[in-house]
Every structure is written in structure tokens, then in C-alpha cells.
C-alpha positions in Angstrom: 20.8 5.0 15.8 17.8 4.1 13.4 16.4 5.8 10.2 13.3 7.9 10.8 11.2 5.5 8.9 12.3 2.2 10.8 11.2 4.3 14.2 7.9 5.2 12.7 7.3 1.7 11.9 8.5 0.3 15.2 6.3 3.0 17.0 3.3 1.9 14.9 4.0 -2.0 15.7 4.5 -1.2 19.5 1.5 0.9 19.6 -0.7 -1.7 17.6 0.5 -4.5 20.1 0.0 -2.5 23.1 -3.6 -1.5 22.2 -4.4 -5.2 21.5 -2.6 -6.6 24.5 -0.3 -8.9 22.5 3.5 -9.6 23.1 5.8 -10.3 20.1 9.2 -12.1 20.0 12.0 -12.1 17.3 14.1 -14.5 15.9 16.8 -12.8 13.8 19.9 -14.2 11.8 21.6 -11.5 9.4 19.7 -8.7 11.2 21.5 -9.5 14.4 18.9 -8.2 16.8 18.2 -5.1 15.1 14.5 -5.8 14.7 14.0 -6.2 18.4 16.5 -3.3 19.1 14.3 -0.7 16.7 11.3 -2.2 18.8 12.8 -1.6 22.1 14.0 1.6 21.3 10.4 2.7 21.7 9.1 4.1 25.0 6.7 1.8 26.4 8.0 -1.3 24.5 8.0 -3.2 27.5 4.4 -3.5 27.3 4.7 -5.3 24.0 8.2 -6.7 23.4 8.8 -10.2 25.1 12.5 -10.6 24.0 14.3 -11.9 20.9 16.5 -14.4 19.8 19.9 -13.7 17.6 20.5 -16.9 15.8 23.1 -16.0 13.3 25.0 -19.4 13.1 23.1 -22.4 11.9 24.0 -24.1 14.8 22.2 -21.4 17.1 19.0 -21.8 15.0 19.1 -25.4 15.8 20.0 -25.0 19.5 18.1 -22.0 20.5 15.0 -22.2 18.6 14.7 -25.9 17.4 15.5 -25.4 13.7 15.9 -28.9 12.3 19.7 -29.3 10.8 18.2 -31.4 8.0 15.9 -28.3 6.9 18.8 -25.8 6.9 20.9 -28.6 4.7 17.9 -29.3 2.6 16.4 -26.0 1.9 19.3 -23.8 2.8 19.6 -21.3 5.9 18.1 -18.4 3.6 14.9 -19.9 2.7 11.1 -19.6 3.5 10.9 -23.0 5.1 13.9 -21.8 7.8 12.4 -18.5 8.2 8.9 -20.2 9.1 10.7 -22.8 11.4 12.6 -19.8 13.1 9.1 -18.1 13.7 7.4 -21.3 14.9 10.5 -22.1 17.2 10.5 -18.8 18.8 6.7 -18.9 19.5 7.3 -22.4 21.1 10.0 -21.4 23.4 8.4 -17.9 24.3 4.7 -18.7 24.7 3.6 -15.3 23.4 1.3 -14.2 20.6 3.4 -13.0 17.5 6.8 -13.8 16.3 8.9 -12.4 13.4 11.9 -13.9 11.8 14.3 -13.0 9.4 17.2 -14.7 7.6 19.4 -13.8 4.7 22.9 -13.0 3.4 24.6 -10.5 5.5 27.7 -9.7 3.6 28.9 -8.4 0.1 28.8 -12.1 -1.7 27.1 -15.2 -1.4 23.7 -14.0 -2.2 21.4 -15.2 -5.1 20.9 -12.6 -7.9 17.2 -11.6 -8.5 
């Protein structure tokens, strides 16, 4: 289901977390849980992965992980500020050691040119 490179990175991540007795939680928007899926596909990942939030819609970001509506409106859902708020909200609600958050444009249109 996942590319070899993704699985290798997930295995290294789970191994490092387990070795250091750390737990991780994900907060995902445009990836729809794929990061958590890659991590949990690794045998023994239950020692390192606490869970994940899939907050695809802006109201889900607000309700599930406490991203302020004003931040989304002011900075935009696809911004560093919102990604940070997602990570912080996931940490606060889970009480684990590490969080990772991702937000972005998942469709063929609407993105910002580089």
C-alpha cells in the first residue's frame, strides 16, 4: 500500500521512538491519516504510536484539536501557523511526547504556485 521509501522512513521512526520510549500522535488534514497509516503498518508500532486525528475540514480542526477559527480565517488553513496549532492541539489532547501535523491542498486546483 505504501512506497518502499515511506515504509523505510516509518520503520526508522517507529524504531527511534520505541528505543527512546516516546509516543507520537498525528494531526492530519490533506493526508487523511496516511502518516498514521504508514507508522501503524510497522510491526510493533503500538509501542510508539498513540493515535491520530484526521481533521480534513476546518470545523474538524477547531472541534477536535482546538485550532482557533480566527487563526484559520486570518492565516489560512494551509499555513505554518495552522500546522503548528494542529500539532500543539494534538499534543495537548493526547498528553504524549511528540506530534506531527500536516495541512495542505489535496486537489488539482487551489494551490499556491511556487
